[in-house]
VOGU-3710 file (C-alpha; in Angstrom, 3 decimals, decimal comma):
1> mskvvtvsfl> 0,243/0,085/-0,098  1,098/3,487/-0,535  0,403/6,975/1,044  1,562/10,188/-0,197  2,427/12,738/2,250  3,248/16,435/1,826  6,245/17,852/4,051  7,401/21,512/4,262  11,419/21,747/4,341  14,009/22,585/2,374
11> iiicitciei> 11,900/22,085/-0,647  8,200/21,009/-0,926  7,887/17,554/-2,025  5,676/14,568/-2,533  7,329/11,676/-1,354  5,889/8,067/-1,602  6,292/5,472/0,934  7,002/1,839/0,098  6,943/-1,502/1,608  10,209/-2,455/2,704
21> gsdaqpqpit> 11,761/-5,606/2,706  11,723/-6,388/-0,676  13,134/-5,357/-3,929  11,029/-2,142/-4,214  12,645/0,979/-5,087  11,753/4,412/-3,663  9,299/6,161/-6,174  10,572/9,081/-8,209  10,146/12,139/-6,402  8,198/15,001/-8,228
31> gikktpftyi> 6,823/18,331/-7,675  9,763/20,193/-6,572  9,722/23,425/-5,474  12,374/25,371/-3,891  11,683/27,179/-0,402  14,353/28,160/2,092  14,431/26,013/5,397  15,049/27,821/8,674  15,304/24,812/11,236  13,558/21,576/12,315
41> cdparfesik> 12,484/22,802/15,876  11,174/26,377/14,782  7,821/26,682/16,465  6,110/28,398/13,487  7,502/25,341/11,355  5,615/22,938/13,630  2,647/25,029/13,667  2,330/25,338/9,835  2,491/21,530/9,392  0,179/21,005/12,239
51> vklsdfpycd> 2,369/19,281/14,763  2,696/19,946/18,441  6,154/21,391/19,546  5,963/20,407/22,797  5,142/16,549/22,078  8,773/16,138/21,214  11,714/16,207/23,633  14,155/15,871/20,802  13,473/19,488/20,206  14,082/20,323/23,615
61> aklpyperak> 17,384/22,757/23,449  18,142/22,313/27,085  18,698/18,490/26,870  22,169/16,960/25,562  22,344/16,108/21,944  22,793/12,204/22,454  19,551/12,524/24,828  17,570/14,481/22,067  18,842/11,758/19,252  17,707/8,584/21,226
71> dlvermtlpe> 14,376/10,142/22,196  13,932/11,005/18,323  15,100/7,594/17,288  12,861/5,716/19,707  9,692/7,428/18,707  9,973/6,076/15,038  8,804/2,661/14,116  11,047/0,123/12,686  9,548/0,842/8,994  10,344/4,556/9,749
81> kvqqmgdlay> 13,936/3,887/10,910  15,142/2,061/7,889  13,746/4,922/5,547  16,403/7,351/7,184  19,749/5,327/6,344  20,081/5,860/3,042  21,769/9,173/1,473  18,068/10,121/0,622  16,664/10,268/4,101  12,691/10,226/3,841
91> gvprlglply> 11,917/11,856/6,899  8,898/11,084/9,407  6,180/13,646/9,103  4,180/12,874/11,833  7,455/13,539/13,919  7,974/16,879/12,280  11,073/15,353/10,776  11,469/16,416/7,162  13,317/14,722/4,177  16,920/15,281/4,010
101> ewwsealhgv> 19,709/14,818/1,258  23,022/13,894/2,686  25,069/13,893/-0,136  26,789/16,938/-1,110  30,456/17,740/-2,082  32,749/20,546/-1,419  36,382/19,437/-2,411  37,775/22,818/-3,905  34,412/24,687/-3,707  30,689/24,295/-3,731
111> sfigrrtnsp> 29,635/21,349/-6,195  26,810/20,466/-7,828  27,892/16,686/-7,692  25,689/14,864/-5,113  22,353/15,107/-6,452  20,504/12,152/-7,773  18,100/12,073/-10,440  14,611/12,797/-9,489  15,714/13,309/-5,997  15,391/16,369/-3,934
121> pgthfdsevp> 17,874/19,137/-4,456  20,982/18,739/-2,455  23,528/21,295/-3,587  22,628/22,974/-6,660  22,734/25,869/-8,783  19,784/28,012/-10,430  19,070/31,478/-11,359  19,152/32,981/-7,583  22,582/31,171/-7,127  24,237/30,688/-10,253
131> gatsfptvil> 27,759/29,609/-9,095  30,265/29,385/-6,241  33,751/30,079/-6,187  36,013/27,371/-7,728  39,305/27,107/-6,060  42,499/25,248/-8,003  41,883/21,273/-7,350  43,567/19,971/-4,264  46,955/18,729/-5,495  47,721/22,515/-7,051
141> ttasfneslw> 46,672/23,950/-3,744  48,631/21,437/-1,749  51,660/22,405/-3,891  51,852/25,786/-1,950  52,508/24,038/1,180  50,784/26,675/3,233  48,437/25,547/5,744  46,830/29,024/6,226  45,774/29,159/2,853  44,314/25,505/2,897
151> kkigqtvste> 42,511/26,375/6,082  41,269/29,683/4,738  39,848/27,853/1,535  37,851/25,538/3,722  36,619/28,587/5,470  35,533/30,388/2,340  33,839/27,447/0,904  31,970/26,626/4,124  30,722/30,384/4,255  29,505/29,633/0,828
161> aramynlgna> 27,925/26,363/1,677  26,112/28,152/4,465  25,105/31,009/2,390  23,643/28,474/0,122  21,857/26,500/2,804  20,127/29,477/3,989  18,864/30,155/0,465  17,466/26,657/0,001  20,351/25,698/-2,623  22,494/23,353/0,014
171> gltfwspnin> 22,475/20,833/2,435  24,975/20,871/5,568  26,857/17,571/4,781  29,898/17,621/2,515  31,585/14,766/1,685  35,010/16,301/1,186  37,684/16,040/1,184  39,537/13,113/-0,496  42,844/12,358/1,427  44,019/9,127/-0,169
181> vvrdprwgrv> 47,969/9,058/-0,491  48,974/8,836/-4,205  50,820/5,486/-4,457  51,021/5,478/-8,259  51,383/8,115/-10,600  48,778/6,818/-13,086  46,101/7,247/-10,751  43,242/8,978/-12,358  42,100/10,605/-9,228  45,505/12,499/-8,352
191> letpgedpyv> 43,803/15,756/-8,807  41,561/15,551/-5,920  44,067/14,458/-3,521  47,215/16,047/-1,315  49,794/14,016/-3,097  52,175/11,320/-1,842  53,473/12,026/1,371  50,998/10,778/4,406  51,876/13,441/6,761  51,289/16,207/4,098
201> vgryainyvr> 48,071/14,684/3,196  47,223/14,355/7,041  48,277/18,040/7,467  45,971/19,003/4,575  43,017/16,957/6,060  43,387/18,732/9,049  43,488/22,226/8,083  40,991/21,877/5,118  38,581/20,114/7,612  39,074/22,658/10,250
211> glqdvegvey> 38,476/25,522/7,952  35,162/23,270/6,724  33,672/22,668/10,213  34,780/24,940/12,902  32,866/27,366/14,496  34,877/30,416/15,784  35,255/30,387/19,366  34,261/26,714/20,029  37,050/25,007/17,683  37,723/22,777/20,663
221> hrdsdsrplk> 35,393/21,179/23,074  35,878/18,802/25,898  32,864/16,827/24,407  33,009/16,265/20,438  29,342/15,216/20,293  28,395/18,708/21,856  30,844/20,866/19,735  28,919/23,007/17,011  30,028/22,462/13,332  29,737/25,279/10,557
231> isacckhyaa> 29,192/22,543/7,891  29,895/18,636/8,224  32,947/17,279/6,460  34,023/13,822/5,340  37,557/12,222/4,978  37,476/9,723/2,259  38,121/6,964/0,761  39,033/4,896/3,564  41,346/2,764/2,889  44,218/1,799/0,402
241> ydldnwegnd> 41,889/3,022/-2,166  44,020/4,094/-5,326  42,659/2,459/-8,295  39,823/3,258/-10,349  40,273/1,294/-13,681  43,473/0,200/-15,317  43,786/-2,764/-17,691  40,823/-4,604/-16,537  41,064/-4,170/-12,933  38,674/-1,744/-11,428
251> rfhfdsrvte> 37,710/-0,462/-7,893  34,409/-2,464/-7,598  36,515/-5,881/-7,777  39,969/-4,920/-6,637  41,291/-6,317/-3,714  44,258/-4,421/-2,430  46,601/-6,676/-0,864  48,575/-4,422/1,708  51,151/-5,219/4,589  49,939/-4,078/8,040
261> qdmqetfilp> 53,115/-2,262/7,712  51,962/-0,054/4,938  48,793/0,225/6,297  49,979/1,849/9,427  52,643/3,820/8,003  50,897/5,286/4,873  47,322/4,360/3,783  45,601/5,099/7,167  47,896/7,652/8,696  45,931/10,559/7,204
271> femcvnegdv> 42,610/9,301/8,371  43,946/8,900/11,870  45,331/12,300/11,455  41,965/13,603/10,167  39,976/12,188/12,883  42,234/12,944/15,869  43,548/16,358/15,024  40,849/17,662/12,595  37,981/16,068/14,625  36,292/15,462/11,390
281> ssvmcsynrv> 32,492/14,380/11,664  32,459/11,681/8,844  34,421/9,111/7,451  33,887/7,419/4,044  34,781/3,653/3,354  35,861/2,616/0,052  34,658/0,075/-2,836  37,808/-1,966/-2,583  38,508/-4,867/-0,403  41,729/-4,912/1,723
291> ngiptcadpk> 43,246/-8,276/2,130  40,115/-9,802/1,208  37,623/-7,726/3,033  35,505/-5,062/1,497  36,226/-1,908/3,568  32,764/-1,256/4,440  32,345/-4,702/5,862  35,351/-4,706/7,847  34,891/-4,394/11,706  38,407/-4,053/12,511
301> llnqtirgdw> 38,627/-1,067/10,078  35,476/0,478/10,954  34,294/0,184/14,847  37,529/-1,229/16,020  39,912/1,320/14,629  37,901/4,486/13,761  35,568/4,358/16,534  37,549/2,404/19,137  41,372/3,211/18,886  40,839/6,772/17,319
311> nfhgyivsdc> 37,724/7,759/19,641  35,605/9,055/16,261  32,671/11,184/17,006  30,518/11,258/13,983  29,038/9,035/11,462  30,586/6,404/8,637  29,315/6,545/5,497  29,626/4,226/2,325  30,917/5,306/-0,836  27,737/5,422/-3,231
321> dsiqtivesh> 26,440/1,928/-3,788  29,083/0,099/-1,853  26,842/-2,306/-0,275  25,775/-3,124/-3,745  29,282/-3,719/-4,870  29,775/-6,285/-2,135  27,061/-8,240/-3,453  27,547/-7,944/-7,089  31,077/-7,153/-7,708  33,143/-8,766/-4,870
331> kflndtkeda> 30,425/-11,569/-4,511  31,856/-11,360/-0,825  30,763/-14,669/1,008  28,166/-15,242/-1,137  26,272/-12,831/0,719  22,528/-11,926/-0,037  21,492/-8,391/-0,093  20,291/-9,056/3,355  23,578/-10,591/4,758  25,428/-7,429/3,310
341> varvlkagld> 23,311/-5,111/4,838  23,789/-6,905/8,415  27,118/-7,374/7,995  28,208/-3,854/7,272  26,055/-2,181/9,775  27,381/-4,745/12,340  31,113/-3,534/11,035  30,106/0,158/12,005  28,576/1,479/8,729  25,953/4,198/9,591
351> ldcgdyytnf> 24,808/5,563/6,166  24,283/3,807/2,988  24,862/6,419/0,093  22,542/4,276/-1,996  19,315/2,374/-1,374  20,398/-1,088/0,060  19,784/-0,084/3,746  16,490/1,559/2,587  15,015/-1,520/0,908  16,695/-4,340/2,833
361> tmgavqqgki> 17,391/-3,593/6,252  14,031/-4,487/7,592  14,171/-7,917/5,691  17,389/-8,372/7,286  15,600/-7,780/10,945  12,835/-10,253/10,005  15,297/-12,759/9,179  16,971/-12,312/12,392  20,427/-11,127/10,722  20,607/-7,809/12,869
371> aeadidtslr> 18,847/-6,270/15,823  16,643/-3,080/15,758  19,028/-1,752/18,199  21,997/-1,900/15,727  19,972/0,404/13,404  19,081/2,860/16,484  22,790/3,299/17,236  23,728/4,295/13,756  20,526/6,770/13,843  21,830/8,317/16,872
381> flyivlmrlg> 25,196/8,974/15,657  23,579/10,525/12,128  21,152/12,884/14,156  23,750/13,942/16,594  25,761/15,411/13,706  22,760/17,366/12,333  22,327/18,685/15,664  25,762/19,927/16,023  25,160/21,800/12,558  21,911/23,564/13,843
391> yfdgspqykn> 19,785/21,618/11,749  17,501/21,031/14,825  17,902/24,441/16,461  19,315/26,847/13,937  22,564/28,493/14,085  22,394/32,436/14,614  25,663/33,237/13,769  25,011/32,213/10,228  21,574/33,222/9,453  22,628/36,684/7,681
401> lgknnicnpq> 24,792/34,735/5,139  23,208/34,983/1,769  24,049/35,941/-2,103  26,726/38,737/-0,930  28,830/35,920/0,880  29,217/33,623/-2,690  31,133/34,643/-5,462  32,024/38,047/-3,905  35,543/40,043/-4,928  37,128/38,515/-1,787
411> hielaaeaar> 36,572/34,932/-2,384  37,463/35,312/-6,190  40,709/36,926/-5,352  41,452/33,952/-3,006  40,914/31,489/-5,844  43,295/33,670/-7,766  46,040/33,608/-4,958  45,474/30,022/-4,373  46,514/29,190/-7,769  49,386/31,732/-7,960
421> qgivllkndn> 50,827/30,420/-4,636  50,629/26,570/-5,929  52,246/26,905/-9,338  55,463/25,379/-9,490  58,805/26,509/-11,712  60,550/23,560/-13,176  62,803/25,254/-15,195  64,242/28,780/-15,841  67,450/28,568/-17,762  69,312/31,994/-17,659
431> galplntgni> 66,547/33,679/-16,020  64,114/33,551/-19,036  61,360/34,349/-17,007  59,640/36,711/-15,644  58,911/38,114/-19,115  59,520/41,899/-19,307  56,158/43,601/-20,767  58,301/46,132/-22,571  60,028/43,479/-24,769  56,932/41,755/-25,508
441> ktlalvgpha> 54,880/43,355/-28,431  53,574/40,233/-29,624  52,855/37,168/-27,714  52,443/33,511/-29,343  49,818/31,584/-27,058  49,614/27,976/-28,348  48,689/24,866/-27,247  45,414/22,771/-26,357  44,903/24,286/-22,927  45,868/28,012/-24,443
451> natkamigny> 42,189/29,092/-24,248  41,271/26,547/-21,425  38,041/27,054/-19,063  36,305/24,229/-17,606  39,201/22,115/-17,731  40,931/24,472/-15,239  38,414/23,466/-12,755  38,757/19,584/-12,822  36,194/17,450/-11,388  33,801/17,012/-8,273
461> egtpcrytsp> 33,322/20,907/-9,572  30,480/23,588/-9,252  29,349/26,088/-11,679  32,388/28,716/-11,221  31,685/32,462/-10,764  33,353/33,182/-13,886  36,238/31,554/-16,133  39,461/33,705/-16,583  41,290/31,684/-19,015  45,105/31,735/-20,009
471> mdgfyayskv> 44,064/33,996/-23,159  42,231/36,210/-20,498  45,170/36,404/-18,612  47,855/37,239/-21,079  45,750/40,012/-22,767  46,465/41,977/-19,348  50,146/41,820/-20,344  50,245/41,840/-24,389  47,540/43,522/-26,598  48,832/41,272/-29,468
481> inyapgcadi> 48,339/37,751/-29,236  49,079/35,295/-32,080  46,770/32,019/-30,935  46,879/28,750/-32,203  45,819/25,628/-30,189  47,791/23,318/-32,449  45,816/20,571/-31,564  41,875/20,021/-31,588  41,581/18,821/-28,230  43,875/17,096/-25,312
491> vcqnnsmipa> 44,183/13,754/-26,842  45,798/15,558/-29,928  45,042/12,746/-32,317  46,287/14,383/-35,608  48,897/16,908/-36,275  47,238/18,951/-39,052  46,817/21,939/-36,801  50,744/22,166/-35,742  51,747/24,265/-39,167  49,629/27,140/-37,544
501> aidaaknada> 51,158/27,111/-34,313  54,414/27,206/-35,870  53,723/30,307/-37,766  52,467/32,009/-34,611  55,541/31,338/-32,761  57,768/32,496/-35,901  56,342/36,008/-35,898  56,210/36,713/-31,808  58,827/38,106/-29,545  57,997/35,269/-26,915
511> tvivagldls> 55,904/31,889/-27,088  53,758/30,366/-24,341  52,871/26,846/-24,913  49,951/25,648/-22,754  49,533/21,876/-22,949  48,950/18,883/-20,698  45,945/16,701/-19,753  42,435/16,863/-18,819  39,564/14,852/-17,564  39,362/12,704/-20,666
521> veaegkdrvd> 42,990/11,361/-19,531  42,875/11,363/-15,927  39,802/11,264/-13,868  37,711/9,573/-11,645  37,059/5,966/-13,001  40,268/6,582/-15,546  43,513/5,460/-14,878  46,336/6,369/-17,235  48,206/3,676/-18,867  51,565/5,887/-19,533
531> lllpgfqtel> 53,422/9,017/-18,050  53,672/10,653/-21,694  51,682/13,663/-23,206  48,778/12,513/-25,299  48,743/12,303/-29,262  51,219/14,657/-31,060  51,513/17,158/-28,312  55,087/16,125/-28,082  55,746/16,939/-31,516  53,508/19,981/-31,484
541> inkvadaakg> 55,884/21,436/-28,455  59,350/20,393/-30,107  58,296/21,770/-33,586  57,019/25,037/-32,211  60,134/25,684/-29,987  62,449/24,743/-32,866  60,593/27,808/-34,807  60,199/30,321/-32,252  61,720/33,625/-32,825  61,771/34,388/-28,857
551> pvtlvimsag> 61,984/32,612/-25,482  59,536/29,854/-25,062  57,965/28,771/-21,892  55,816/25,522/-21,779  53,108/25,025/-19,156  51,804/21,832/-18,257  48,163/21,828/-16,879  47,955/18,445/-15,180  47,459/16,598/-11,923  49,369/13,320/-12,230
561> avdinfaknn> 53,157/13,320/-13,386  54,365/13,553/-16,878  57,652/12,661/-18,162  58,530/15,913/-19,975  62,317/14,987/-20,145  62,481/16,052/-23,758  61,342/19,574/-22,746  63,820/19,861/-19,716  66,673/18,780/-21,965  65,437/21,209/-25,025
571> pkiksilwvg> 67,807/24,227/-24,790  65,277/25,842/-27,047  62,341/25,589/-24,334  63,938/28,044/-21,760  61,110/27,744/-18,953  58,647/25,184/-17,665  55,804/25,859/-15,134  53,491/23,118/-13,935  50,121/24,775/-13,057  48,225/21,502/-12,006
581> ypgeeggrai> 44,285/22,686/-12,658  44,352/26,040/-11,409  40,554/26,946/-10,967  38,335/29,492/-12,346  41,060/32,143/-12,159  43,918/30,013/-13,639  44,506/32,109/-16,322  45,131/35,084/-14,271  47,436/33,237/-11,964  49,615/31,856/-14,888
591> advifgkynp> 50,010/35,061/-16,641  50,936/36,947/-13,239  53,844/34,417/-12,881  54,949/34,597/-16,373  55,240/38,327/-16,455  56,636/38,713/-12,819  53,684/40,390/-10,997  54,101/36,830/-8,994  57,210/35,037/-7,810  56,555/31,310/-7,939
601> ggrlpitwye> 57,076/29,516/-4,740  55,049/25,963/-5,282  56,638/22,729/-4,579  55,930/19,214/-6,284  53,588/17,211/-4,038  54,379/14,208/-5,945  57,323/12,494/-7,719  57,650/13,187/-11,480  59,008/9,674/-12,663  60,159/8,651/-15,928
611> anyvkipyts> 58,184/6,990/-18,141  59,593/3,552/-17,807  58,250/3,638/-14,049  55,185/1,971/-15,537  56,822/-1,270/-16,032  55,710/-1,837/-12,183  52,461/-3,356/-12,285  49,923/-0,698/-11,002  48,163/-3,608/-8,794  51,443/-3,961/-6,991
621> mplrpvnnfp> 50,458/-2,520/-3,765  53,948/-2,621/-1,318  55,498/0,770/-0,951  58,955/-0,795/-0,548  61,013/-2,231/-3,330  60,004/-5,884/-3,840  60,022/-8,635/-6,348  62,594/-6,589/-8,617  60,017/-3,665/-8,875  61,414/-0,157/-7,576
631> grtykffdgp> 59,655/1,278/-4,662  56,885/3,871/-4,752  56,816/7,584/-3,683  59,987/9,449/-2,767  60,023/7,658/0,522  61,007/4,431/-0,870  62,323/5,171/-4,386  65,800/6,160/-4,999  66,059/5,963/-8,936  66,007/8,578/-11,519
641> vvypfgygls> 63,379/10,846/-12,005  62,223/14,010/-14,228  61,484/16,155/-11,069  61,427/15,017/-7,506  58,884/15,531/-4,672  59,222/18,765/-3,077  61,111/20,332/-6,015  60,350/23,939/-7,147  62,223/26,893/-8,521  61,982/30,921/-7,817
651> ytqfkykvas> 62,821/34,017/-9,583  65,126/34,851/-6,611  67,948/32,567/-4,650  67,491/31,464/-1,170  70,570/30,541/1,080  70,087/28,458/4,087  72,275/28,226/7,496  71,207/26,246/10,544  70,907/29,015/13,166  70,683/26,739/15,958
661> spksvdikld> 70,177/22,691/16,704  69,973/20,210/19,418  72,655/17,429/19,674  70,669/14,886/20,935  67,235/13,655/22,419  67,497/11,238/25,376  64,539/9,247/26,133  64,288/7,970/29,614  63,262/4,259/29,989  61,560/2,652/32,971
671> kdqqcrdiny> 64,148/-0,252/34,488  61,681/-2,541/33,265  60,911/-1,473/29,835  61,929/-3,528/26,989  64,301/-2,770/24,077  63,364/-3,867/20,450  65,775/-5,498/18,046  65,504/-4,324/14,593  67,905/-4,959/11,764  70,844/-2,624/10,592
681> tvgtnkppca> 72,378/-1,977/7,152  75,978/-3,352/6,929  78,537/-1,100/8,618  76,328/0,568/10,881  77,096/-0,017/14,717  74,197/-1,450/16,799  73,286/0,344/19,542  72,680/-1,826/23,104  68,834/-0,667/23,123  68,122/-0,510/19,433
691> avliddvkck> 64,731/0,342/19,568  61,669/0,707/22,130  57,856/0,939/21,150  56,347/4,485/20,799  53,202/3,281/23,033  55,880/2,962/25,916  57,127/6,347/25,563  55,632/9,418/26,892  55,789/11,086/23,948  54,816/14,525/24,804
701> dykftfqiev> 57,942/14,977/27,170  60,212/14,634/24,469  60,593/17,425/21,742  63,489/19,077/19,970  63,707/22,535/18,780  65,941/24,061/15,693  66,066/27,377/13,931  66,829/27,676/10,405  67,961/30,748/8,628  66,945/31,693/5,245
711> enmgkmdgse> 68,172/34,712/3,367  66,828/35,975/-0,041  70,121/36,587/-2,000  68,360/37,826/-5,025  66,838/41,129/-6,286  63,048/39,949/-6,220  60,720/39,504/-3,001  59,489/35,881/-2,919  58,246/32,863/-0,706  60,136/29,722/0,179
721> vvmvyskppg> 58,784/26,504/1,277  61,404/25,415/4,129  60,741/21,555/3,913  61,976/19,305/6,856  62,908/15,756/6,462  64,112/13,141/9,108  66,562/10,515/7,826  67,177/7,293/9,979  69,845/5,839/10,869  71,339/2,896/8,998
731> iagthikqvi> 68,203/0,660/9,279  67,603/-2,014/6,912  63,952/-1,797/5,348  62,912/1,628/6,315  62,015/4,899/4,653  65,098/7,032/2,773  63,801/10,122/4,575  60,362/11,477/5,338  58,628/15,037/5,738  58,305/15,743/9,217
741> gyervfiaag> 57,450/19,607/8,770  57,420/22,774/6,656  56,811/26,236/6,466  56,078/28,762/3,668  58,001/31,868/4,686  57,893/35,376/2,589  61,271/37,107/2,548  61,941/40,668/0,935  64,631/40,864/-1,560  68,144/41,145/0,558
751> qsakvaftmn> 66,413/40,104/3,674  66,638/37,101/5,871  64,156/35,445/8,279  64,486/32,879/11,082  62,224/30,074/10,744  61,729/27,913/14,029  60,510/24,300/14,266  59,482/22,349/17,347  59,279/18,668/16,610  57,780/15,813/18,651
761> ackslkivdn> 60,516/13,006/18,470  57,929/10,233/18,454  56,202/11,718/15,529  59,277/12,915/13,620  61,877/10,047/14,108  59,527/7,039/14,097  59,717/4,195/12,041  57,548/1,368/11,366  59,005/-2,127/11,586  57,822/-4,970/9,344
771> aansllasga> 55,618/-6,477/12,016  53,677/-3,012/12,263  55,096/-1,891/15,486  55,899/2,154/15,676  59,437/2,244/17,022  61,964/4,890/18,267  65,364/3,707/16,820  68,308/4,819/18,767  71,296/6,128/16,904  72,464/9,091/14,597
781> htilvgegvg> 69,108/10,451/12,757  69,848/13,404/10,645  67,739/16,254/9,867  67,426/17,893/6,412  66,203/21,043/5,501  65,503/22,303/1,916  66,162/20,467/-1,458  69,351/19,274/-3,439  72,379/21,070/-3,158  70,915/24,004/-1,530
791> gvsfplqlnl> 69,794/22,504/1,622  71,277/21,851/4,913  71,564/19,190/7,403  72,373/18,107/11,434  72,932/15,303/13,045  70,460/14,404/15,814  71,485/11,537/18,268  68,744/9,665/19,777  69,550/7,970/23,062  67,396/5,272/25,018
801> nh> 68,727/5,375/28,556  67,380/3,057/31,091
//
């Protein structure tokens, strides 16, 4: 039997209830009409829907959120409960509970991704809100290595999201950011991520999540279940997820065979940081299996680790249709639909992005596979988050946000600044850049991205406020531009357009070639098969450079690494920039850098491998060298590269000096504390106490502080990213080095600055052994500051004393 109920809420909508416990699907939703939503427990709202507010303790603001959530859930019938467990929660009209769409995205700006066909609008754009600020994709923002910028972008995105919520154009729960480590350069989703270093990825997660979630004045609270939220963020995709679709292997079937050592050291570290230090309110489990078990069905990964070990306060959600994937793709234990629902619910999955919970949870209860109490637990987690968001009681501090807080000049300028800070200068022979506007009467602008617009904003995008293409940006500096794309598109499958590009360069005072990749080559669901530029792009670049009258600058727009050794070694190509996917203001940022209005200071957040790196099967998961395969990421790969992790040049020169440094860190051990044996490399003297478990050390008591003096030796103001690594003593099977800190500092020409670092010894000097023990190893560690020949270092002796 069906019954139609009309509900007043973010939209006015007709929802058709269904009989559950069968294969029946919720009926399409029609009659959508937007109306701004205030908050659930608004007395006027209850009066309008003819429900008595005083009958419901869940609306009593004097009670703690857990008590209120418990009251709300206990008032529901079982059929009503299961209707709230999908991303489209149908609400309970008789209790005054409206329908809610949980799925929205805000990866690098408020996105239109997440709205299902025929569902009520989650986040969407219309004539009233035509767009939102589109920042650079995450990989380029991370290249700034500026944590205050990461957080400020998060704060700006959440302000626009709140404004859109007030206008009826958004929800409050956003499934961002993506914090998977980039293990392999072929991964199609590199653009969404903060790169290959797990510590940097974790720091990005903390800062962006804090920017999205924190309410000023209550950033920290003794009880996380009471801490208010601006919007709700979600760290995803947990865990060991970094393959989409490569040579017949896809994420819906892939089993990530991962050592516990790599799990602890790399794959789950950013998530632990996101929960413990970012206090994120949601975590999303991934499609893949880990060592045979689907992540969304693994109680060790969910209940034991996230909720237990990390003391998580929030809800765990599946990647969309993951439960269906368990049944139909993984065919895990030959589970029925009810088996799968019961398995993931008991493992700790609270919300299904999909309709398996909605359609099959009732049947799982009726078949005795789960208890109603299991459902109640998850629903309470969900409603506590919504209460923290002010969804039930309102958020007075945000009620005045509106259209003026979306796409305003300050936000657009921040998008341009983020792009400028992330751009990486890879080559600059003889100071070819910046170009002097007085010497450039005619500029040749060629390449398939020379007039890019939508390509600049990548995926998980929204509708941007506007586009400033590279051509738009360069018109601010040169009134005469010879434009020739050279290729019909990025895949560049024929070379018929190259002659026109050659002609454009022959008659110009300088040439800028804008080439690279786009979502047709690297994207969700599409991994790369090589590390080369597509089609005839290499031929285009070489022929244009050979014919050019003036200096040639190559601009690479991409997320993943590209083997451009041909351009690096070509003396006709004087300079190279990597610009990621730079967002809606990308063209302005590129032009500002090339013409010297901005001095580039970005650093690569991933290693740029040579093309032959792809001889290692993408499906080989170990980070360390194994089976004659090279290691992965800068931490374990020591072969030749095109450009290393952390690489980036400037228009000025910086000189480093160690201003002060400690000689040792002395760890005091209890008399009965056990020393651990570890394997040292040949020629390394083994100390009497080689290592101890970090869990046995009072880590907060052991810190070391040092200062680095950085001097700008050139004639141009600029920003320098001071990157700090630790290198362990000669221990077999551990990392070559690892990032332990960084600071972006602005230094005027001819000036110097002292940059101070205080490090926790347990975090900065930690190694993880092959049994997944986190250890402090005694001996001569080395602290490395800076990159290559310009860097400095000092020894740091770690002593373990009983």
